[in-house]
N, C-alpha and C positions, 0 to 999 in steps of 0.2 A: 755256149749257154751264158746268158747274161747273169751278172752277180745277183740280180734281184730274183732270179729263177731258182736259186739254190734252196735246198730244204731248210737250211739255217735262216735264210732271209724270209722264207714263207712262215717259219715258226715265229721269228721275231715280230713280223707283221701281225700274225694271229694273236700272240700274247699281248702285245701292246694295244691292239684294238679292243680286246676283252677288258684289259685293265682300264682303258679310257671309258668304255661303254658302261662298265659296272661301277666306276668311280672308286676303284680300289687304291688305297694309299700305299706308298712304298713301305711304310712300317708294317702294314698288314701282310704284304707279300714277303717281306723279310721274315716275319714271324712264321709264315707258312713254309717257306723254303729252308729255314733254319740257319742260314749263314749269308753274310754280305757277299762273299765270293760267288756262291751259287746264284744269288740274286743278280749280281752284275753280269755274270756269264750268260744267264738266260734272257734277261731283259735286253741285252745288247745283241743277242743272236750269235754269240761267239761259238756256241755249240748247241746241239740238240739235247733235250732233256733225257735222262734215263727213264726206264719204265716206271721206276718208283716215283720220280719227279713228275712224270706225265700223269700218274695216278693221282698224286696230290693236286695238281692243277686241274685235272678233269673233274675231280670231286668238288673242288672249290667253285669252279665256274660252271659246273653241271653240263659238260660237253663230253663227247667221246674222247678217250686218250689218243686215238689215232689222229685227231685234229692237231695235237701237239707233236706227235711223233712224225707227222707229215708222211705217212705211209698209206698204202691201200689195204692195210690189215683189217680184219673184221672189227666192227664197232662194238664197244661195250658201253652200255648206258650207266649213268651214275645218278644216284638218288639224293634228294634233300634229306632223306632219313640218316645220312651220314653225319649230320649235325654240323657243328662249327669246326674251326681249325683243329682243335684238340681231337674232336671226333674223327676228322679226316686222317690225322696222323696215326691214331691208334689202330686203324684198320687197313692202312695203305699197304703194309707188308703182306697181309692176308689177301687183299685184292690182287696185288701183283702176282702172288703165288697162284691164285685162281686163274689168272689170264694164261699162265703157263700150262696149267692143267687143261684148260679149254683148247689150247693150241695142240697139245698132244692128243686129246680126244679127237679133234678134227682131222689131224694128220693120219692117225691110225684108222679112223673110219674111212678116209679117202683111199687108204691102201687096202681096204677090204677086210679089216680085222675087227670090225664092230661085233660086240657080243649080241646075242639074240635079245630082242626087246618085245615087251607087250605093247602093241601099238595103242596109243591113247589119242591119236589125231582126231578120231571121231567122238571122243568124250567131250561133253559140253558142261562146264561148271554153271551153277545157278547164277543168274544176274538179277535176282530180286533185290529190291532196295533195302530191305531190312537186314542189317549186318549179321545178326545171329542166325536168322533164317537162311541167308545166303550161304553161310558157312555150313550149317546143318544139312541143307539140301545138297550142297556140293559134295560133302562127305558121304551122304547116303547114295548119291549117284555113283561115286567112285566105288564104294563097296559093291553096289549092284553090278557095275560095269565089269569088275574083276571077279564077281561071283563069290564074294565073301559074305557069309551069313551075318546077320545083325548081332547075334549073340556070341560070335566067335572072336576071340582076341587075335590081334595081328602080332604074332610072336616075333617074326623077323622083319621088322619095319625097314631096316636098312636094305636088306636084300630085296624087299618088295619095290622100294623106290629105285634101286639100281636096275631092277628088271624092267622098269619103265624107260630106261635110257639115261638116267640122271646120276652121274657119279657122286658119291658121298664120301667125304673125308672127315675124320675126327682129328682135330689139332688144337693146340693151345691158342686161344683167342684172348683179347684183352678182357680184363675184369668187367663184368656186367654185360658183355656181348655174348649172347647165348648161341647165335648162329648167323650165317650169311648165305644168301643165294645170289649167285653172280651169273648174268647172262652174256652171251655173245651172239651177235647177228652176223651171219655169213651166207651169201648166196640165197637170201630169202628164208633161211632156216635159223631158228633160235635154239641154241644149246645152253644148258645150265650146268653149273657145278654147285653143290651144296656143301657147306662146311659147318661142322658142329663143334662146340667148345668141349674139348676132352676133359676139362676140369670140372664140368657140371656133373651132378648126380645122374644116375641112370634114368630115372623117371623124367627129369628135366630135359635130358638129351632127347628122349623119345618125343616129348611134347614139342620141343623145338624143331625136330626133324619133320614131324607132321605139319607144323606151322609153316616151315619153309616150302614143303611140298605144295601147300596151297598157293603160295606166291607163284610157283612154277606153273601150276595148272591154270591159275587165273591169268597167267602171262602178264603180270603187272609190268607195264611197258617201260623199256629203257631205263632200268634201275638196278643198281647194286643195292640189295635190300639187307639191312643190318638189323637183326633182331636184338635190339638193345633194351635192357630192362626198363629204362626210364623213358622210352619213346614208344608208347603203345596206344596213342590216341587217334591215329589216322584210320580212316575207313578200311583200307586194305589190311591193317594190323588187326582190327577188330574181327573182320571176316576170317582171317587166318587163325586167330585164337579160337573162334567158334568152330571152325573146320577141324582143328586139331583135337578139341574135346570130343566132337561127335564122331570123328573117324576112329579114334582110339576107344571111346566109350559111348556107343550109341544108347539112346534111351531104352531100347528093348533089352540091351545087355544089362544095364543098371537095374531095371525093374525085375529082370530074371534073377539077378543076384540078391535083390531084396526079398524075393519070394523064397529063395533058398533059406534065408535067415529067419523069416517069419516076423512076428510082431515083437514088441517090447525091445527095440534096439536101444538099450541103454548100457552104461558102464562098460564092462569088459566085452560084452557082446557087440556093442557098437564099435569098439576099437578093433576087434577081430574082423568085423565086416569091412571097415575102412581099409585095413591092411590088406585084406583079401582083394578088394577092388584095385588097389594100387599095384599089387603084385601080379594079379591075373591079367589086367588090361594095360599095364605099363603106363599109367598116368601119374602125374604129380598129385600130392595131397590136395593142393589148391584146386586143381582141375576136377578132382573127384568131388570136392565140396561144392564147387560151382554146378557140376552136373546134378548133384542132389537137390540144390535149390531150384534148378530149372525143371527137372523131370519128376522129382518126388518130394515136393514141398510138404513138410509135416511128417515125413518118415521118421525123423529124429526130433525129440522134444528140444526146446530152445537151449536148455542147459547142455545137453549132450552135443547139440550142433556146435555151440560155441567152443566146447571142449575139443571137439574134433578139428575145428578150425585152427586151433592154437598149439596143440600138442606137437612137439618136434617129431619128425618122421622116424628118426632113429629110436626115440623113446616109444613111439607107437609100435614099431616092429618088436622091440624088446618085450613090451607088455603083452603083446599078442602072440609071442612065441615064434616070431618070424625073423629074428636077428640073423640067423645063419643064411637064410635065403636072400635077405636084403644085402648082406655083406658080400655074398657071392656075385650078385648082380652088379654091385659097385666095385668089384675087384679090379676092373680095368680102368677105373676112373684115373685120369691124369696121363694115360697112355695114348700115344698117337697111332692112328690106323689109316693107311691110305685106302683109296677106293679099290675094292677087289675087282670091280668091273674094269676100271681103267688100267689097273695093274696087269690084268690078263691081256688086254688089248696091246699095251706097249711092249710086254714081254714077247707076245706072239710076233709083233712086228720086228723087235730087236733080234729074235732068233733067225729071222730072214734077212738080217742086216739092212733093214729098210728105215730104221730110225737109229739115232745115236744113243750112246750110253748116257749122255746128258739128259735126253728125253726120259729115259728110264729113271734116272736120279730125280728128275723133277716130280715124278709120280710117287716113287717109293721111299725117297730119302731126302725130301725137302730141298732138292737141288744139289746135294753133295755127291759128286761122282765117287769120291773115296768111300763113303759109307755105302753107296749102292753097290760098288764093286765087291766089298766085303760080304754084303748080304747075298749077292749072286753067287760068289765062290762057295759060301757056306751051303748054298742050295744046290751045288754041283755044276754051276755054269762055268764055262771057260771064258775069261776076259782077255781080249787082245790088248797088248801094250799100246797100240795105236789109239784105242778107245780111251785109255787113261791119259794119254798125252794130247789128245785132240779134243 
């Protein structure tokens, strides 16, 4: 094979072509890659990039990482929503982790260890032009498709989404990044992994999870989608926000709750009502307030409405006598949780010696074989020495 046919040479040609085409300066690329040594090695084709470096480059140039890795691996799209160089850096570790989860999901499914799913291939999200209406109708269609009554709360949102075939992981994400949805295309099939910031409060996590589900159902094409607090002005983001509000708190549910409380929603009664909506339907205070303005304008007088918009949620719960319930719901805040669905798949495959301990570690222990082996031993598993050494 000629030297020009090596993977390193193909990578060098690809990178330099993109640099020239996009007019990227050496200073910008140095800033992106973090060191002169890395820059020199990659620009000269001395070596192939690591998965992390390929993630940085793919996010920056908006091309699949496989283009830089020079492999036939599944393609992962990257979105402009990642922001600038700083934005790429702060989510690259999480994106790289998501690619490993997607690989484990694919391998275990190919071995026949996929958990049962509720098929949503025939479900069709709304495509109306109006952002709020698109989100509202998509949410209503999903509730109807799954047979969930309009006034019923969705208590186990994580379990519901995993039952649709989309693994959900709670992990620490950079500040102001609430969640991410990462797709992989392989053999004409698109798979997704959703990651939620474990440091957010319970109601924010639920809203983010519903928001990310919308991106998956809408199949926003070829994108790693980062739910960043400061980047919410794109049409898909507005649709996803509307979807999350209407999935968690449909109009009928809010009106039903208002009917329970009757007239004269002021003072302590209004605070108790708002706390009840947040706790019953698992929505953020802001989402509940927006729902009130959309579905029940005038239900609260202006002074009460403004008070409910600004009172801290913790204080709202204290004044309404719900501090204990609120604290219990937030007791797991800051803790990481792997996908139950994906954990079961990889452990079933590992028990048959069809995947490595490393694959298990990627799912349950953030890639640490040592930590995974401890967890498995504590759960009664026998670990082979060869698994630890290999």
